[in-house]
C-alpha positions in Angstrom: -26.5 -5.9 -29.9 -26.0 -9.6 -29.0 -25.8 -11.0 -25.5 -22.1 -11.7 -26.2 -21.5 -8.0 -27.0 -23.3 -6.9 -23.8 -21.1 -9.4 -21.8 -17.9 -8.3 -23.4 -18.8 -4.6 -22.7 -19.5 -5.4 -19.0 -16.3 -7.4 -18.7 -14.3 -4.5 -20.3 -15.8 -2.0 -17.8 -15.0 -4.3 -14.9 -11.4 -4.8 -16.0 -11.0 -1.0 -16.4 -12.4 -0.4 -12.9 -9.5 0.7 -10.6 -8.3 -1.9 -8.2 -9.1 0.5 -5.3 -12.8 0.5 -6.4 -12.9 -3.2 -6.1 -11.2 -3.3 -2.7 -14.5 -2.6 -0.8 -17.4 -5.0 -1.4 -20.3 -5.9 0.8 -19.9 -9.3 2.4 -23.7 -9.9 2.5 -26.5 -9.9 0.0 -24.4 -9.5 -3.1 -23.6 -6.2 -4.8 -25.0 -3.5 -2.6 -24.8 0.1 -3.7 -23.1 1.3 -0.5 -22.9 5.0 0.3 -20.4 4.3 3.0 -18.2 2.4 0.5 -18.2 5.4 -1.9 -17.3 7.7 1.0 -14.4 5.6 2.1 -13.0 5.3 -1.4 -13.2 9.1 -1.9 -11.5 9.8 1.4 -8.8 7.2 1.0 -7.6 8.7 -2.3 -4.8 6.7 -3.7 -4.0 4.9 -0.5 -5.3 1.3 0.1 -8.7 1.6 1.8 -8.3 -1.5 4.0 -4.9 -0.4 5.4 -6.2 3.1 6.0 -9.2 1.9 8.0 -7.1 -0.4 10.1 -4.5 2.3 10.7 -7.2 4.8 11.7 -8.6 2.3 14.2 -5.1 1.7 15.7 -4.7 5.5 16.0 -7.9 5.6 17.9 -6.7 3.1 20.4 -7.0 -0.4 18.9 -3.3 -0.9 19.7 -3.8 -4.7 20.1 -3.6 -5.0 16.3 -0.7 -2.6 15.7 1.9 -4.4 13.6 -0.5 -7.1 12.3 -0.9 -5.5 8.9 1.0 -3.5 6.3 0.1 0.2 7.1 -0.5 2.8 4.4 2.4 5.1 3.5 0.2 7.9 5.1 -3.3 8.4 6.4 -5.4 10.9 4.4 -6.7 13.6 6.7 -10.2 13.3 5.4 -10.6 9.9 7.1 -10.5 11.7 10.5 -14.1 12.8 9.8 -15.4 9.2 10.2 -17.3 8.4 13.3 -16.3 5.2 15.2 -19.6 3.7 14.1 -18.8 4.5 10.5 -15.3 3.2 10.9 -16.4 -0.1 12.5 -19.0 -0.8 9.8 -16.6 0.2 7.0 -14.1 -2.3 8.3 -16.8 -5.0 7.9 -17.4 -4.1 4.3 -13.8 -4.9 3.3 -13.2 -8.0 1.3 -9.6 -9.2 1.3 -7.6 -12.2 2.4 -7.8 -11.3 6.1 -11.3 -10.3 6.6 -11.5 -11.8 10.1 -8.8 -9.3 11.2 -11.1 -6.4 10.2 -14.0 -7.9 12.2 -11.8 -8.3 15.3 -10.6 -4.6 15.0 -14.2 -3.5 14.6 -15.2 -5.5 17.7 -12.5 -3.7 19.7 -13.4 -0.3 18.3 -17.1 -0.4 19.2 -16.0 -1.0 22.8 -14.9 2.7 22.9 -16.7 5.1 25.1 -19.4 7.1 23.3 -20.2 4.6 20.6 -24.0 4.7 20.0 -25.5 1.2 19.9 -28.5 2.5 17.9 -26.4 4.4 15.3 -24.1 1.4 14.9 -27.0 -1.0 14.5 -28.9 1.1 12.0 -25.8 1.8 9.9 -24.9 -1.9 10.0 -28.4 -2.8 8.7 -28.2 -0.1 6.0 -24.9 -1.4 4.8 -26.1 -5.0 5.0 -23.6 -6.3 7.5 -26.0 -6.6 10.4 -25.1 -10.3 10.9 -21.5 -9.4 11.6 -22.5 -7.0 14.4 -25.1 -9.5 15.7 -22.2 -12.0 16.0 -20.0 -9.5 17.8 -22.8 -8.3 20.1 -23.8 -11.9 21.0 -20.1 -12.5 21.9 -20.1 -9.3 23.9 -23.2 -10.2 25.8 -21.6 -13.6 26.6 -18.4 -12.0 28.0 -20.2 -9.0 29.7 -23.7 -10.1 30.5 -24.3 -7.0 32.6 -23.2 -4.5 30.0 -26.3 -3.0 28.4 -24.5 -1.9 25.3 -24.5 -5.3 23.7 -28.2 -5.9 24.3 -28.9 -2.4 22.9 -27.1 -3.3 19.7 -29.0 -6.5 19.3 -32.3 -4.7 20.1 -31.8 -2.3 17.2 -30.6 -4.9 14.7 -33.2 -6.7 12.5 -35.2 -9.4 14.3 -35.5 -11.6 11.2 -33.3 -14.6 10.6 -29.8 -13.5 9.8 -27.5 -15.2 7.3 -24.1 -15.2 9.0 -21.1 -14.9 6.6 -18.3 -17.4 6.8 -15.0 -16.7 8.5 -16.4 -14.8 11.5 -13.9 -15.0 14.4 -14.7 -17.1 17.4 -15.7 -15.0 20.4 -12.4 -15.7 22.1 -10.7 -13.6 19.4 -12.4 -10.5 20.8 -11.1 -10.9 24.3 -8.1 -11.0 26.6 -7.8 -14.1 28.7 -5.5 -14.8 31.6 -4.4 -18.2 32.8 -5.3 -19.8 36.1 -4.6 -17.4 38.9 -3.9 -17.9 42.7 -7.5 -16.9 43.3 -8.6 -19.7 41.0 -10.2 -19.6 37.6 -9.2 -17.3 34.8 -10.1 -13.7 33.8 -11.7 -12.8 30.5 -11.9 -9.2 29.4 -13.3 -7.6 26.3 -10.6 -5.8 24.3 -11.2 -2.1 24.2 -9.3 0.8 22.7 -6.7 2.3 25.0 -6.9 6.0 25.8 -3.3 6.7 24.7 -2.5 7.9 21.2 0.9 7.8 19.6 1.5 10.5 16.9 3.3 9.0 13.9 4.0 9.9 10.3 1.0 7.7 9.4 -1.4 9.8 11.4 -2.0 12.3 8.5 -1.2 13.1 4.9 2.1 14.8 4.2 2.1 18.6 4.1 
């Protein structure tokens, strides 16, 4: 078997690979065999994985980003089993033409009550997107220096030099900022999921 034959076979396999299977790729360290990636693809079924993850985050309170993307026709019920830590990291595995939006949604999602800084950091390292969450956590610490969550995330992330991927949003994209007030200055607040939940036809798969 020649090298050309091997190349042709690999190319044929790649071309035969479903588009859905190519929708999730790690942003860091090349081709990583991601267990979370496989889980998301399985749970998403024939629905677009990126849209499903975004819609699930919106359903969990990230309403700031509602209407900023094309939603799936329905949300497969199996995705409800994802923890917020898994959902946030999965969003940062997506490779598409609007990757920064996924990072912004993830940044809002991890501001939810009950998110474990340790679980988030360990999963991010396992899935090779630790630099993304280091970027978010550094931004969080800048905005909320007294909030221990951000320091806890950074504490559990790798201490070695991190290679930050391109297209990471500026920290101002993670916050709500008011203009000058009568009291002087402006007010900056980290975007967090709202407690409300709106039931819609996209919340679950059709019966």
